[in-house]
N, C-alpha and C positions, 0 to 999 in steps of 0.2 A: 392714081385713081381719078385726077381731074382731065386725063384724056381719054377717057375711055366714055363710051356714050351706048348705053346708060350707064352711070356709075355702079360699081358691084359693092357689095358689104364687105369690110375687109376681114369679117369671121367666116361667114357662110356662104358669101358668094353671089346671094339673092341679089335680083336688080329691082324689085319694088320697093324703093327707100321712099319714107314719107319725109317732107320739109319740116324742121322744128322752127328753125330761126336763121334769118340771113343778117349777118352783122356788116355786108358789104365787103368791099375791097380794103385791107389794112395791113400796114407795113407789118413786117416780121416784129415780136416784142421785144427781143433780146438783141437787135440787130444796133446797137447804141452807133450813132453817126459821128464822124471826126469834125472838126472845125472844116476842113476843106469839102466834105460831102454834104455841109447842110445848103449850099447853094443851087446843088442838082436835083434831079427828081429823085424822089424815094422809090422804089419798088414796093408796090402792093400787090397782095394776092386776094382771091377771094375767100370768104370766112362761113361757110354754109354749115349747118348742123343738121344732119337729116336722122332718122329712125328705122332700123329693121324690124319690120314685123315678122320675119320668119325666125329670128334669133335674137331679138331684142336690143341689138347693140347701137347706141347712139353715138356717132363718131361725125367728124367734117369730111366734106367732099374733096378739099384740096390736099394734094402731097407737095410739100416742099423738099427739095433733094435733102436726105440727110446730111450729107457731105456738106453741104451749106449752113444747116442748122448746127451741128455738133462737131465738127472738126477743131474747130476753136472755139472755145466757150470760155464765159466771163463768171459763172457763178462757181463759187467754192463752197460744199456742202459743211465745211469747218466753221464757215463765218458765223453759222446758226448755233448757239448755244443749246435751244431746243431740240435740233436735231441732234446734236452730239448725244446730248442725255437719253434721247429715244433710240439711239444706234447700241448706246453702251448697256441699255436695258434689254433689248433683244439679244444682243451677243452674249450677255450673262445668261440669260433664260435659256438659250439654246444649248450654250457651253454644257450646261447642267442637264437639261432634260434629254440631248442627245448623246451624252456621255463623251463630249469630244475631247480628245487628247492629241499628242505628237503624232499619231498615225491618222488621224483624220484630214480632210481638205476642207474648208469652206471658199468657195467662190463667189464674188459678187460680179454682177453684170450692171455696168453704168456705174462704176465705183468710185468716180468723181475723184477726190483726193487722198482716198484712203480714211475717211471720217470714219468709217463703220469698220472695216477690215482691222484698223490698228487695235482693236479690242481683243479680237480673237490673236492678233500677233503677239500681245502683249501676255497673253497666257500660255503662250508657247504651241499656239495650234496654226499648222501648216495655212497659207490663204494664197489666192490668187486674184487679182483683180482684172476685170475687161472693161475698158474704158476708152471709147474712141476719141476723144479730145486730146489731142497731143500735148497741148499746153498743160493739162490737168493732170493727165497720166506720169507728165515728167514731175509734177510736184509730189505726186503717191510713190514715186520711186526715190526722188533725191531726198525729200525731206521727211518722209516716214519708212522709207524700206521698203515696201510693199511691192512684190513682183506683179507687174501688169504689163498686159497685152492691149496697147493701142489700136483696137480693131471695133468694128460693128459685130455684133452677136447675132448667129444665125446658125443654121445647120450644118454649114460645112467647116465652121470654127468649132462647134460643139463636136463634129466627128473626128476633127484633127486631135482635139485634146483629149476625147476619148480614147484614140488609137495610141496616144502615149501614153495612157493609164492615168490621166488627170480627171477621174470621176469624182464627184463631191458628195461628201456626207451631207452639206447644206449648201444651197445655192439663194443667194439673196437676189432680188431684181426691186429695188426701190423706186417708184415713180417713174419706170422705163417703159412699161409695157403699153402705156398710153402713146407713148411716142413712135411706136412701131408699125412702118406700113404693113408689114408680112405678119400678121399676126400667128397665122398658122405655122410658118417658118421657124418663128420664135420659140413659140411653144414645144413643137418637135424637138428643137435643138434642147431646151431644158430637158426633156424626156431621155434625151440621148446622153446628156453628161451628168444625169442622176445615178448615185447608185441605187441598186435596185432596193435598199432600205433607207435611203437619203429622203430627205424633204428640201422641196422649193418653196421659200418664203416670199412672197410677194405682195406689195403694196402698191395698189391704183387709188386715183379719187373714184369716189362712190358716187355715182349719178343722184341717187336720192339728194344728198345732200345738197350738191349744184341746184337741182330742180326746186327743193322746198326753200332752201336760202335765196334763190334767185343770184347765184354766183356767178353770171356772166362773164366777170373778169376774168374767169379762170378757163374760157375758150380764146386760145389761139393757137397758130400754127403748129407748135411744136405738140400739142395734145391732140392727137388724131382720134381718140377714143374715150370714152365715159362709161365707166362700167357698173352692171348690177351683179350681184352674186348668179343671177340667171344666167347672164350672158358668160360669165367666167366659168359656169359649172358645163355649160356645153362647149366652150372652146376647148377646154383642158381635158375633156373625157375623149373627144376626138381624137386626143394624140395619147389616150392609155393614161391619163393622169387623173388621178380623183382628188377632190376638195375635201380635205378631212376635217379642218376646223377654221373659223372665220371670226377676224376680231374686228369691230368699228373701233376708230380712232379720229381723234380731232383734229390732228396735225394736218397741214395743207387745205385746212377748209372742209374736211370730212374726208376719209379713207377707210377702204377696206384692207384689211392683211388677210392673206389665206394661206393657208398651210396645205399643199399639194404633194402628193404621193402616188408611185406608179399603183396602177388599179392592183396588181398581183399582190402588192404589200397591202393595200387598202382591204381586200378581202378578210383578212385576219379582224379588221377592226371596223366598225362604221361609223359615218360620218359624227360629229359632235351633235347634241342636241341644241347648239348655238346656231349651227350650221342648218341643220333641219328645218329649227323655227324661221330663220331668215328668209329662207328659199319658199316657205309655207307664206310667210309676210309679203313676198315680193309678188304673189300670184296676183294679188289685189291690185298692182299698178305696173310692174315690170313690161309687160306687154302692151299695154294700152295706150294708145297714140295719144288719146284725149288729156290723160296727165301731162305728156311733152309740151302738148300744145298749150297749156296753162302757163307753162314756161315763158312761152313767147310773149303772152298777154301779159304777164307779170314785168319782162322788162320793157315793154313798150310803154307801160304805166310809168316806170321809173323815169325811162328817158323823157316823157312829158314832164314831170315833175321837176326833173332838172333844167330843163330847158325853160321851163315859166320861170323857176328861181333864179336862171342867170339872168333873162331878161328883165325882172323886177330889180335885180340888184343894179342891172346897167342903166335903167331908167331913174334909178336914186342918185346917179352918178358914183357909183361906188366903183372900186378898182379891185380887179379878181386876177390874183397870181395863180399861177398852175406851176 
């Protein structure tokens, strides 16, 4: 996205993007340096957040190649007890509500070390993980016995799996849509991989929580997009998927969990009252640039307060350790 002038919206392709905040050039958040690398220059990339008035998507303008970010990854989801409880709960809920059994198939995109799919596997439900980080895919297969494809997900892989008869009753994609440069390719892949009566369960960071809580620390190069339900509804409908239900979750600083089905299946059931209410609530702010501009002012204020505090501590002769 950074090489195109002007940049285009990652969802709708519009070019009239409005600047929200520029955090300058920063190093990659998870690129931990070795002792040998400390003496050399560290690569830094622009970190600018913009707003698309056409479809309301909040996004950064820079795209660091995913091969650089995700082929070798150091975060194992199983390290977090909170995340494991979160995963076990949703797996149990869907096993019951979707009547999953040994004839079903659950696929997770960005399946990490099998932290979620293990709960389906334990219940005798066939699973398939898709995880581009080769080191982590190996952990999922060797330690948990989760069949895992170590590739980036997109339309080509979805078509290949679909042709092999591997269409899913449930597709999970937790905290991955925000990492995807080609949003339309990813969502079209979901539609191709989903059975006609299947459900895609997607978790994304909720932009309202980020703005209201001034969570600028959640802005980094892996997170290309920050979603509202309004944005997601337009994106999914473009690929014949309808959002049937939504939940707001506290995990990861504020998350939306959406349940999307094929529009052909959605005709039999209208969206949940919660979904309709949240879409109605978002009309007051999701498309209003002033709402996002207030975020920049809040971050500037926090920055000034922190710099003042550090200067005062230094003047007092205090030691600051980071």
